[in-house]
N, C-alpha and C positions, 0 to 999 in steps of 0.2 A: 451538638448538645441536644438533650431530650427533655421533654416536659410532660408531666402527668396531670390529667384533669379527671375528676370524679364527680359525676352528677347522680346524687342519691334521691330518687323520687319514690312515690308511694307504690308504683307498679314496677319500675325497673331501676337498676343501678348501672350506669354507663361509665366505663373507664376508657380513656384514650391516651395514647402516647404520640406526641408530635415532635418534629425537629424544628430547627431554626428556619427552615424553608417552608414551614406549614405542611410538610409531608406527613401524612398519617402513617405512623409506624405500626400501630396496633389499635384496634378498638374492640371492646367487649360489651355485649348487651346481656345483662343478667337479670333475672326476676328477683325483686326485693323480697317478696313473700312475707312482708311484715317483720323481717329480720334484717335491718340495714347493716348491723355489725357483721353478721354472717356473709351478707352479699359482698361487702367491701373486702372481707378476708378471702372469700372465694376468688374474687377478681385478682387480688394481689398474688394469690397462690398460682393462678394460671400465668400471670405475667412473670413471676419468679421462675417458673418451670421453662418458659419460652425465652426469657431474656435475662437469665442469671448473669450478673456482672455488668449489665448496662447501667450507665450513670444517669440518674435523674437529677437535673439541675434545679428543678422547681416543681412544686405540686400544689394544686388548688382544688377546692371543693365548692360545689353549688347544689341547688336542689333543696327540697324540704328537709332532708337529712344532712345538710351541709355541715352543721355544727358538730354533730356526733362523728361524722367522717373526718373532720378536721382534727378532732381530738385523737382519733385512732391513728392517723397517719403522720401527724405533725405537719399540717398544711402551712404553706407560706401565705396563702390568701384564701379568704372565705367570702363569697359574694352571692347575692340573690340571683335568681334565675333571669330576671329582667336584664340586669347588667351583663350577665354571662352570654345570653343569647344575642344581645345587641352587639357586643364586642366581637363575637365570632362572625356574625353576619357581615359587619363592616370590614373585617379582615379579608373576607372573600370578595366583597364587592362594595366599594365606597359609595356607590350610587343607591344603596338600599335606603328606602324611606319608611317602609312599613314591614313589620314582621307579624305574620299570623302563626301562632304556635299552639298546637293542640297535642297534649300528651295523654298519659294514661288515665289521669283523674281530673285534670283541670285544663283550662284553655286561657290564652293570653293574647293581647294585642299590644304591640309596641310601635310607637311612631317616633321618627327621628328627624332632626334638622341640623344640618351642618355637622354631621357625624356625632351628634349628641342626642340622647334620649330626651324627647320633649314631652311625651305623654305615654301612659300605659293603662291597661285595665286587665283584671283577672276575673275569671269565673271559677269559684271553688264550691259553689252551692249545689249545682246539679251536674250529674254525670252525662247528661244527654250530649252526644257529639264527641265524647272523649274516646280514647282508645279502648278502655275497658268495656264501654257500652257497645261499641262496634264489634269487639271480640265476642261479646255475649250474643249479639244478633247473628253473627256468622255461624257461631256454634249451634244456635237454635235452628238455623236454616240448613245445617249440615254442609256449609260451604267453607272451604279453607279461607282464612282471613286474607291470604295473599291474593285470592281471586275475587274478593268481595267487590272491589272497585271495578273490575272488568265486567261484572254483571251489570253494573249501572250504565256503563258505556254502550252495552248492547241494546238497551231499552230505546224504543221509539216514542214512548209516552211516559210522562212523569205523573205518578199517582200522588194526590195530596195526602200527606201524612202529618199528624200533629207532632211537632218537634220541640215544643217548649218544655217538655218533661220526659225523662227517660221511661217512666212507667206508662204514661199516656202514649208515647211513641210506640212502645212494644205492643200494647194492646190494640192500637190502631193498625199496626202491621198485621197482626193476627186476624183482625176483622177483615182487612183487605184480602188476605189469603183465602179466607172463608167465602168471600164473594167471588173468587175465581181469578183474581189478577195474578199475572205471572211474577216470578221472583225478580226478574230484571226490572220490571216497572216499579215494583215495591221498593227495591233497593235504591233505584234512582230517585224515587220520591222521598225516601228517607234521607239521602244525601242532600237533596234540595232543602228539605225541612231543617236539617241540622245547620246548614249554612245560613238560612234565614234566622234561625235562633241565635247563632253566633253574631251576626251582623246587627241584630236588634237589641242584643243584650251586652255582650262583651264589646262590640264595636260601636255601641250607641254613643253618638256625639263625637266620634273620632273620624278624622279625615283620612281616608285610606288612599294614599298617594303612591303612584309607581315610583320606583321599582319595589315590588312586593315579594318578599321571601316567605315561603310556606315551610315551617319547621315543626319538629316533633314527630312522633311515630305515625300519627294519622296522615302525615304528608305522603306516605307510601300509598294511600288509597286514591287511585286514579279517579274514582267517582266523586270524592270530596274535592279534589283539585278542579275537576271539570265544573262542578257545581259552583265553586267560588268564582271561577272565570266567567261563568254564565251570569252570575249575579252582579259581578263588578264591571263586566264589559271589557275586560282586558286580561292579558296573560299574566299569570303569577309563576314565580320560579321556585322549584324545589331543588335546593342545593344538594350537592353530592352526598354530604354527610348530614343530611337533614335531621336524623335521629340522634346525632351526637353533638349538636351545636352547643348545648349547655356545657358539656364536658370540655369541648374545645375552648370555649370562652374562659372556663375556670383555669385551664392550663396557661392561656395567654395572660390572664391577670396575674397568676403566680409568677410567670416569667418576668413581668414588669416589676413585681414586688421584690424579687431576688436581685434584680438589676440594681435596685436602690439599696437593699440591705447588705448585699455582697455574699451572702451564703444562704443555703436552704436549711429548713428545719425538718425536711422529710426524713422519716425514720428508716426507710428502706423496705424492700420486699420481704425481708425476714419477718415482718409483722404477720405474715401468713401463718407462721408457726406459734405466735403468741396465744395465750389463753385470755380471752376477753369475756367479761360478764358485766351485767348491769344490775344494780341493787337500788331499790327505791325506798324512801321513808318519808314520813310527814314531819316537818319541822314544827316543834312546839315553842319556838322562840317568840312568836307574837300571834296576834289574832288572824294573820293571813293564812297560817297553817299551810305553807307551801309544800307541794309534793316534789321532793327533790330526788333526782336520779344521779347516782354515782357510777361512773364507768371505771372498771378495774381491769388492769392489764398485768397478768402474772402476779396477782395478789397486791399490786400497788395501785392506788387511786391516781387516775390521770385526768379526770374531768368530772365536773358536776354541772347539772342543768336544773332549772326550775326554781332556784332560790332568787326571789325578786330583789332582795337587798344585797345579794352577793356574799352572804355569810360564809358559805362553803366554797363557792367557785373562786372568790377572791382570796380566801385563805390558801387554797390549793395553788393558785397562781403565785402567791408570795413565796410559798415553800419551794416551788419550782425555780423561781428566780434566785433563791439563796443557794440552790445547788449548782447553778450555772457558774 
């Protein structure tokens, strides 16, 4: 049996298919580019072309775009990133106590006790230390992002970089370049600064206990991993599918949901050929003046978001139930 997980983030949209033995059948990393509907459809099209006829027993969504993705595909489960990342990590290693997760636009810390999330924190205010910021610095230095961490490991000295703000960090890096410091020292200094920023902001007041998993796209950066280990004083683990843990968690949650319900709501890979569009309008029903978004598939409304009272989304749900 196979299960589909989709993690729709601000930077990337990740799709994964796993089987009952936790074997990863397929994983896709796609750029969201501000168009989550297009990204999900593109992923489904790729999967359809490669696995036409494969049976998906359950499908789940997570990430900032989880609700819209759920509406598109007919998800069996919709969960936040905290839960998805924790469930995936525990599936691979029951001894995980802390998860450091840094993605394209935000960062998180998750602590667990007895296999249950006990605390968490997120940073969505500043991009310093996230994947998009590191991509920008690699591009500015004309260094492939895949090699960015290797430069940090080459350095014998760490230059002090202001890491509390993305703007200040970049200007400080430029200043250090103008003073003649080499790229490796500057990059190592940047990694150390971003880790300090993470621990004093996202990790403030949190007890970081071993075993620690480092998840999210930034976990591929060897310089960031080394900086965390130097700051914490012990080894942290980068799991094999570090950049797909949210999607894996979504698939596992959906698997459990279908086990209880008995059947999946997943619409199938043919969704890749559907015509989706979104239309927004301002509701005049009350003083809230909610900005409502209606998702349309092949000229039929399939979902509404943004109405605080549920005037449109609830009405749509009722009409769907009448058709069942």
